[in-house]
Phi, psi and omega in degrees: 000319179300320181297317181298315180298321180295319181291322177297317179298319179300311181297319180299320180293320179298315180296323179296318178298319181295317183295327182273359184065032188297118173057112178310079185300136182302155183290001188310305171181151177296327183297332178295320175298322178297321179298315179295318180296318180297319180297317180297316180299319182293322179297317181296327179275002180055045183253290198295325187271009183297147177301138179087357178295139177286149184248134178249127176264128183240121180247115179253153186291312190197157172262003184279345176249134184306319187295326182287331172298316179296314180302309182300317182294316180295316178300311181300314182298314185288322179291320179293321178297333179274359174102012179259150167278149186228134166250116182245125181229139172250140191246017172055033181056030181246114184296323177297318179296320180295320175300316179295319179298317180290321176300322178296321179290326174297317178297329178282359177060045173299158183271341181200147178245135173240120191231122166261104190286141171289312178230115184299346181257005191256004190245008189303310184292318180298319181284337171297323177293322177297317179297319179298329179275000178076026182259115178291154184233131170252121173282122186256120175069316179245129180291137176264128191262156168056044173209139178267012181275348183279123181274317183213160177234127176241123183201191169261167175288094192291324177297321180296329175305311179293322178300317180299320177295315180297318180293325177298314179298315181303314182286321182296323179267356182052053188296337180286342183238329184289153182282323184071200357281159177241144180264136182223145172230143182254143170231115183258185187258203188285125178301336180280349181263115182302331181292331189301321178295322178296317179301310182298313184295322179300316179289313184295317180298323180295324184264351185303320179302326181281331174291315179297326181284341183090005178283329170250131182238141178247092184304326181288341184077007181274099188246355182248157178304315184299326181287335186242009181294153181232101181306136178062014182056034190289127176298316182295320179293319178297321177299309181297317181297319180289324175301316179296319179295316180297318181294325185276329190233351186229006185293340181271010180095003174308135187280130169260118182269326185218131167246100183270107183253138185287334179210179186285326181294322176287323179298328179298315179290319180296317179296323178295318179297318179296318180298321187264333192237352185279130184269349182286166183255008177257172175253108182294152168291131176234122179262167176200191180198132170128324183080036176293147187302315180300323181286325176295325174296318178297326177295316177299320183277359178080013181273325172243149188263320184204165170218153173263121186265134175237115183285099185287341172294319175294321179298319177296320180296317178293323176299319176298317179301314181293317182297317180300317179299315179299312184291341176267008177080017179264169177248102181299136176208198184295346179273355183294131176285123185247153181276351178212161182293127177203141178269141174269121189238126179235030181221340193270330192243101176256121183264015180099345176244357181142175179288132176261120177303133190230146171246115189245118179277171188254119175273165177211158186276138176233131174235181179301328185284343183229036176297336179301333178299327177289321177299323182295341177288342184085000183259349179229160174214158175286149176285181186297339180259005182055036180249309183249159174267150173222159179291148176288131178148000000 
């Protein structure tokens, strides 16, 4: 109950700040305002900074992608509102820096580590040190590989993200009934991100029967994850790769029906390439994932078709639920009361040392027709013209 009241108070304060035009808050993210509000609320309640409060170390990959700013801010806000001290570090997509950041938190004797890894294979030695120091580790959003120091994994059902994208394409093209053929190109994510393969496989597996049948055709011939991967989920790299694909296979007016992109940062680059370099006269389907503000604007403008939304505030809340249980000496399992819907999974995620118990949240599809669903989360609002969405704050 205390957690619910704290989160309600946090949201109320954020909305109050927005209504008063408080501080031309930087465009960085609404969640940052939520983080500040939560900290203020917690101070007034004399909770987080109290002597003896346990400290949680949070390591995020980068501030260059909108979603990681939101994740970090939501985590910090919710943990502080629950009475914990928080060390939050961003590592600029530099694996050495992330190792150093985590080592610093180990040296500070944090009570628990929450890590969204830049490279799931790069943290083994550092996390061995965490284990030696008796610090439990939650892998956040991205599974950390080849270490037995990871206690739990909290993420979304990553394979389902890709399935939702594939099913959207199947339904939009009516592949079960249409004659075709239709042309499709894939853009996948960062090879260092364990999730990227799940996203790609979910989409590809869903569409593979139609590819095998010849109803879906890939003119570039790029059919494997490795051929379409995008290091660091870079918008610029996705833009360049799609420009090259369009120049090589579509410059004569060949129709591109679908650009299946694993997330919004890559979709941003792919959509830009289509806008500037595509010779066809149709508007290709462009998929995405995350619900980034720029992409939501593109959905309104018809430049991107859909995104798979993952409520990172809910992900932060479930992470808090799991962390509290660990810090209270309990063993989180399927009986744990959670603040958001999530499945307890003990079979899907093997990090090379064994199965990591996982809590997997549920993603869902968003198109232009149901953007109101995002507003209903309380994390987005319509702009003054009721045309585009913006973050609350």
